[in-house]
N, C-alpha and C positions, 0 to 999 in steps of 0.2 A: 216153318220159316224158311225163306229163300234169301240167300246171300250171294251177291255177285262174286264170281272168282275169275281171275284172268289167268290164262295159260299161255306160256311162251316156250319156245324151244331154247335149250341151253347149249353152250359151246361144245361141251364134251359128249353131247348126245343126250337124249332124255328130254324131260320137260320140268318146267317150274310152275307151280299153280300159287296163287297168292290172293288172298282176300283183304279188303280194306277195312278201315274203322267203321263201326265200333268193334267188330269181331275180326281182329287181324290175325292171320296165320299164313305161314309160307311152307311149302314143301316141295321136294324134288322127287321125280320117279323116272323110271325108264319108259313109261308110256304116259299119255295124257290122263288116262283113267287112274293110274296108280298115283300120280301126283295129286289129283283131285281127291281121291280117296283118303290120302294122308291129310289133306287140308280139312276134310270133313271130320276126320277122327279127332284132330286138334281142336276144331270148333266145338265138337261135342264135349270133349274134355273141359273146355272153358265154361260151357253151359252147366255141366255136372258140378263144377267148383262154385257155381252160384253167380256167375257173370251174368248181368242183365242190363237192359237199357231202359231207362224211364225218362219221361218227358217232364221238364220242369218249366213252369211259366215264370217269366221274369217281367216285372213291371218296369216301365220307362219313368224316368224322372222328368222328362220334358213333355210339354204339351204337344199334341199333333199339330203342326203348322197348317195342315189342310182344313182343319176344323174351323179356322177363323174365317175361311171363305165360303163355308157351307151355307147355302141358301141365300147368298148374296144377290142373286139375279132373280129371286122370286118376284113375280109381278112384272118383270121387265118385258116389254113387248118384243124386243129383240130376241129374247129367249125362245118365245113362241115361234118367231119367224125362222130361227136357227133350227129348232126342232122339226118344223115342217120341212125344211130343205134336207135334213138328215134322213127323214122318213122317205121323202121323194127319191133321193139318191139310193137308199137301200132297196126300195121297190124296183128302181131301174136295174140295179145290180141282179136282183132276183130274177127279173123278167129276161135279161140277157143270159142268165145261167139256166133258163128253162123252168123256173119255178112258177107254177100257176098261182095267180093272185085272185082272191074273191074281193072285189071292190065294194061289196055291200057294207054298210055302217054297222 
């Protein structure tokens, strides 16, 4: 597992290394490597003590408002016209970017 750790110089010399949630640890050392090593040791202690991260799914109580509009334009001729214009614009952007197009159906 890889956890991001920030390293910063401190006022009296040396360095402070710190990781963020959910595995939080802070340590200081005379070198960057020493500070990071101390953070690594603390994080390993947390794991050995049984700390873990689990994902929990939570349901919402409200209906998704976007679902009310889903399929509203089905069969609308303007939708087909809009789709054709979007495809033409994308094709134009690709051509300008040097992407080769096969125009066969």
